[in-house]
N, C-alpha and C positions, 0 to 999 in steps of 0.2 A: 427370299423376299418375293412377295406375290403382287404383281401389278396386272392381274388378269382383267380383260375386258375394260381397258381404260384408254384414254386418249392423251398423248403427249406431243407437244409442238414446240419448235424453236428452242432447243436445248443444246448446250455444249457440256459434255460430261467428261472430265479429265481425271486421270490417275485414281480411278475408283475400283474397289473390289466389289464386283457385282456377281460373285460366285452363286450360281444356281438361280438367278433371278428369272421370273416368269412374266413374259409379256403376252401370254397366250390370248389369242383373239382380240388383240388391242390394235390401236391405230397410232402409228408413229410418223411424224412429219418434221422434216428439217432438223434432224438430230445428228450431232457429231459425237462419237465415242472415241476418245484419244487416250492411249496408254491404259486401257481398262482391262481388268480380268473378268471375262464373261464366260468362263468355263462352266459347262453344264447349264447355260442359259437356255430358255425356251421362247422362241419367237414364232412357234407354230400357229398357223391360222391368222397371223398378224398381217396387217396392211402397212407396208413400209414405203414412204415417199421421201426421196432425197435424204437418204441415210448414209452416213460415212463412218466406217470403222478404220481407225488409223493406229497401227502398232498395238493391236489388241490381241489378247489370248481368247480365242473362241473355240478352244478344244472341247469336243463332245457337245457342241451347241446344236440345237434343233431349229431348223427353218422349214419344217414339214408343212405343205400346203400354204406357203406364204406367198402373198402377192406383193410385187414391188415395182417401183418406178424410180430409176436412178439410185441404185444400191452400189456402194463402193466398199471394197475390202483392200486396204493398202498396207502392205508389210505386216500381215496378221498371221497368227498361227491358227489354221483352220483344220487341224488334224481331227479326223473322225467326225467332222461336221455332217449333219443330216440335212440334205436338200431334196428329199423325196417328195414327189408330187408338187414340185415347184418349178416353174418355167425358168430356164437358165440363159435364154438368148440375151446376148450382150453383157452378161455378167463377167467382169474381169477379175480373175483371181491370179493373174500372172506374177504378182509380187508376193504372194502368200506361200507359206510352207505347210506341207501336209504329207503324211505317209499313207493315209487312207481317207477316202471321202465317200459318202453314201449319197447316191443320186440315181435317178431313173434314166435308162438309156434313151427312152423316147422324149425326154425333156432336155437332153444334153446339147442339141444343135445350137451353135452360135456362142457357146461358152468360150471365153478367152483365157488361156493359161500358158504357162511356160512349157518348154519342151519336157522338162523334168515332171511337171504337173500332168502333162498329157500322158506321159509314160505311166505314172502312178494311176491315173484314171483308167487307162486301157487295161493295165494288169488287174485292177479291181473289178473290171467288167469281164474278166476271164479271157481277154485277148492275149494270144501268145505272140511275143515279139522275138524275132530271130536276129 
């Protein structure tokens, strides 16, 4: 599904299969995704304002060069998510599960995660933990 360069406001999307959907270069505001499959979705270059993902599968989803204000991931699978060239300060992924995450070391300051998540991020950045 292709939603490139569009604007979406004030939506609640529940129990939907949005596999591979592309919101490339779009503007999303006040949207809640609940129990959705967003595997392989593309939010790259998108402007996100007050967006909430709850119990969603975001495996292999791309948020490259995404700008956001009040973005929430609650109990989501974010395995192999791409957050490159995206500022992560104040992003809370502490309730999410992942075994790999793609991000830039210079954008990581201020991200909130669990101990397990911090270990996964550190190992992915090549840090040796003894």
